[in-house]
C-alpha positions in Angstrom: 12.8 0.1 0.6 10.9 0.1 -2.7 8.1 -2.1 -3.6 8.0 -3.6 -7.2 5.1 -5.2 -9.3 4.5 -5.9 -12.9 1.6 -6.7 -15.1 2.2 -7.6 -18.8 4.8 -5.2 -20.1 4.2 -2.7 -17.3 6.4 -2.4 -14.3 5.5 -0.4 -11.2 7.4 0.8 -8.2 6.7 2.8 -5.0 9.1 4.2 -2.4 9.3 6.7 0.4 12.0 9.4 0.6 12.9 11.8 3.4 15.7 13.8 1.6 14.0 17.2 2.3 13.3 16.2 6.0 9.6 15.5 5.3 8.5 12.0 4.3 6.9 11.7 0.8 5.7 8.8 -1.2 6.7 8.3 -4.9 5.3 6.1 -7.7 6.9 5.2 -11.0 5.6 3.4 -14.0 7.3 1.9 -17.1 4.7 1.1 -19.7 6.8 1.2 -23.0 9.1 -1.8 -22.6 11.5 0.0 -20.3 12.4 3.0 -22.5 11.1 5.7 -20.1 10.2 6.0 -16.6 7.3 8.2 -15.5 7.6 9.3 -11.8 5.2 11.1 -9.6 4.9 12.2 -5.9 1.6 10.7 -4.8 1.5 12.0 -1.3 3.0 14.7 1.0 1.7 13.7 4.3 3.3 16.6 6.3 1.6 19.1 4.0 -1.9 17.4 4.3 -2.6 16.9 0.6 -2.1 14.4 -2.2 -0.4 15.1 -5.5 -1.4 13.0 -8.7 
């Protein structure tokens, strides 16, 4: 299940994924009126570190 939030023209979403057999958390941001979506993995708990 994804979480959504907005502030002004920005839209933010976060979700978890287990496609590789390991749970990861992703974050995406739209800040240009919806033209592009920037996505990043913000955690990899099974590897013990955070990616920003």
